[in-house]
C-alpha positions as CSV (number, residue, x, y, z in Angstrom):
1,M,0.1,-0.1,-0.1
2,K,1.2,3.5,-0.8
3,R,2.1,5.6,2.3
4,S,1.8,9.3,2.9
5,F,3.0,11.3,6.0
6,I,0.6,14.3,6.9
7,A,1.5,16.5,9.6
8,I,-0.3,19.4,11.6
9,T,1.9,21.9,12.9
10,G,0.9,24.7,15.5
11,A,-0.2,27.2,12.6
12,S,-3.9,28.1,12.1
13,G,-5.8,26.1,9.7
14,V,-5.9,22.5,11.0
15,L,-9.0,21.9,8.9
16,Y,-6.8,21.8,6.1
17,G,-4.7,19.1,7.6
18,F,-8.0,17.1,8.4
19,S,-9.3,17.5,4.9
20,I,-6.0,16.4,3.4
21,I,-5.8,13.2,5.4
22,K,-9.3,12.3,4.5
23,A,-8.6,12.8,0.7
24,M,-5.5,11.0,0.8
25,Q,-7.2,7.9,2.5
26,K,-10.0,8.1,-0.2
27,A,-7.1,8.0,-2.8
28,G,-5.8,4.8,-1.2
29,F,-2.9,6.2,0.7
30,E,-2.1,4.7,4.2
31,V,-1.8,7.7,6.1
32,H,0.9,8.2,8.8
33,T,0.6,11.2,10.9
34,T,1.4,13.4,13.7
35,A,0.5,16.8,15.1
36,A,2.2,19.4,17.3
37,A,0.9,20.1,20.6
38,E,0.0,23.6,19.4
39,A,-2.2,22.0,16.8
40,L,-4.5,20.9,19.9
41,H,-4.9,24.2,20.9
42,N,-5.6,25.7,17.5
43,A,-8.3,23.1,16.8
44,Q,-9.9,23.8,19.9
45,A,-9.9,27.6,18.9
46,E,-11.0,27.0,15.2
47,T,-13.7,24.4,16.0
48,G,-15.0,25.5,19.5
49,V,-14.7,22.0,20.9
50,K,-12.4,21.0,23.8
51,Y,-10.3,18.0,23.1
52,N,-8.3,16.1,25.7
53,S,-5.9,14.7,23.3
54,I,-4.4,14.7,19.8
55,E,-6.1,11.2,19.4
56,E,-9.5,12.8,20.6
57,M,-9.1,15.7,18.2
58,Y,-8.5,13.4,15.3
59,K,-11.4,11.2,16.1
60,A,-13.8,14.0,16.6
61,N,-13.2,15.3,13.4
62,G,-13.8,12.1,11.6
63,I,-10.2,10.7,11.3
64,E,-9.9,7.2,11.8
65,N,-7.5,4.4,10.5
66,V,-4.4,6.4,10.5
67,I,-1.1,5.4,12.0
68,L,-0.6,8.2,14.7
69,Y,2.9,8.9,16.1
70,N,3.8,11.2,18.9
71,N,5.6,14.3,17.7
72,N,8.4,13.9,20.2
73,D,9.3,10.3,18.9
74,L,12.3,10.6,16.6
75,S,12.9,6.9,16.9
76,S,9.5,6.0,15.3
77,A,9.6,4.0,11.6
78,A,8.4,7.5,9.8
79,A,11.5,9.1,11.0
80,S,13.7,6.8,8.9
81,G,14.8,7.4,5.3
82,S,14.4,3.5,5.1
83,F,10.7,3.5,5.7
84,K,9.2,4.3,2.3
85,M,6.7,7.0,2.1
86,E,5.5,8.2,-1.4
87,N,5.0,11.8,0.0
88,Y,5.1,14.2,3.0
89,I,2.6,16.9,3.4
90,I,2.9,19.5,6.2
91,A,-0.5,21.2,6.4
92,P,-0.8,23.7,7.9
93,A,3.0,24.6,8.3
94,S,4.1,27.3,10.8
95,M,6.7,29.6,10.0
96,G,8.5,28.2,13.0
97,F,8.6,24.7,11.2
98,V,9.5,26.5,8.1
99,G,12.6,28.3,9.6
100,R,13.9,25.2,11.3
101,T,13.4,22.9,8.4
102,A,15.0,25.4,6.1
103,N,17.9,25.3,8.1
104,G,18.4,21.8,8.7
105,I,17.0,21.5,12.4
106,S,15.0,18.5,13.4
107,A,13.8,18.8,16.8
108,S,10.5,17.0,16.3
109,L,9.3,14.2,14.3
110,I,7.4,16.7,12.0
111,E,10.8,18.3,11.2
112,R,12.6,15.1,10.9
113,C,10.3,13.6,8.2
114,A,10.5,16.9,6.2
115,D,14.3,16.6,6.4
116,V,14.0,12.9,5.4
117,A,11.8,14.0,2.3
118,L,14.4,16.6,1.3
119,K,17.6,14.2,1.6
120,E,15.7,11.3,0.0
121,R,14.3,13.5,-2.8
122,R,10.8,12.6,-2.1
123,P,7.7,14.7,-2.5
124,L,7.2,17.4,0.2
125,I,4.5,19.8,0.3
126,V,4.6,22.8,2.6
127,L,1.2,24.4,3.0
128,F,1.8,27.4,5.0
129,R,-0.8,29.7,6.7
130,E,0.8,33.0,7.3
131,M,0.4,36.7,6.4
132,P,2.1,39.1,5.9
133,L,5.5,37.3,5.2
134,S,8.6,38.8,6.6
135,T,11.8,38.8,4.4
136,I,13.0,36.1,6.8
137,H,9.8,33.8,5.9
138,L,10.3,34.4,2.3
139,E,14.0,33.6,2.4
140,N,13.2,30.4,4.3
141,L,10.5,29.2,2.0
142,T,12.9,29.9,-1.0
143,K,15.3,27.7,0.8
144,L,12.9,24.9,1.1
145,S,11.8,25.4,-2.4
146,K,15.4,25.2,-3.8
147,S,15.9,22.2,-1.8
148,G,13.0,20.3,-3.6
149,A,9.8,21.2,-1.5
150,V,6.5,22.4,-3.2
151,I,5.4,25.5,-1.5
152,I,1.7,26.0,-1.6
153,P,-0.1,29.0,0.3
154,A,-3.5,28.1,2.0
155,A,-5.1,30.7,-0.5
156,P,-8.4,29.2,-1.9
157,G,-9.6,30.5,-5.3
158,F,-13.0,32.2,-5.5
159,Y,-14.0,31.6,-9.1
160,N,-15.9,28.4,-8.1
161,R,-18.2,30.7,-5.8
162,P,-17.5,29.0,-2.6
163,E,-20.3,29.0,-0.3
164,T,-19.1,27.3,2.9
165,I,-15.8,27.0,4.8
166,N,-15.5,23.4,3.7
167,D,-15.7,24.7,0.0
168,L,-12.7,26.9,0.6
169,V,-10.8,24.0,2.3
170,N,-11.7,21.5,-0.5
171,F,-10.3,23.8,-3.0
172,V,-6.8,24.0,-1.2
173,T,-6.9,20.2,-0.6
174,G,-7.7,19.6,-4.3
175,K,-4.7,21.8,-5.3
176,V,-2.3,19.6,-2.9
177,L,-3.7,16.4,-4.6
178,D,-3.1,17.9,-8.1
179,V,0.6,18.8,-7.4
180,L,1.1,15.2,-6.3
181,G,-0.7,13.9,-9.5
182,I,-3.8,12.4,-7.5
183,E,-7.0,12.7,-9.4
184,N,-9.8,14.3,-7.4
185,N,-13.0,16.2,-7.6
186,C,-12.4,18.2,-4.3
187,Y,-13.1,21.5,-6.0
188,K,-15.0,22.9,-9.4
189,R,-12.3,23.6,-11.9
190,W,-12.0,26.4,-13.9
191,E,-14.1,26.8,-17.1
192,N,-14.6,29.5,-19.7
C-alpha cells in the first residue's frame, strides 16, 4: 500500500490537515500522521470543541484508521529514510517549522520527516498559513523550494463561488492532490 506522511503543525488552519488526511485515504493511501501540541490548541479555537488529546481531536473530526505518532518520537519508523513514504505533506505549516526545516534543524518528528523527504528527494508539500510574510519567512520558503519542496499557500480560489468554509478548504485540498498527481474532484475547476 502507498504511504503518505501528513503532519499538522501549530499554525492556524487545522481544517486543511484534516481534509487532506481524508482525501489521501480516499485516494488509497495509508496515512501516517502526527500533530504538534500547539495544533490541539488551534483545533479547539477553530472548531469550538475542547479536546483532551491529539487522538481525541482526530477522532472527533472524522479521522480514523491512521498510524498516529507522537511528535516527540524521533525513533519512530516514519523518522527513517529507509521507511518508504510516497510523499510528505505539512498542512498547515507554521513559520517556526519552515525556519527550522530550511536550516536543517530536526527537533521534532514533523521536522525530521520533512528533512527525510528533502534528503531522500521525495515529494514534500509545505502548505503554509501566515500573513504577512517577513523577508526571513520568504527566504526560508525559498530555501525549502530550492531544496525540492513544493510551497503552497493556504489561499483558496473564488472563481468556483464557494459557499461554505468546507468549499474553501476543499479547494486547497484539491490543489495539494493536483500537485501530487492524484485525481480528485475536491473543487470545481476553472471553465470558460
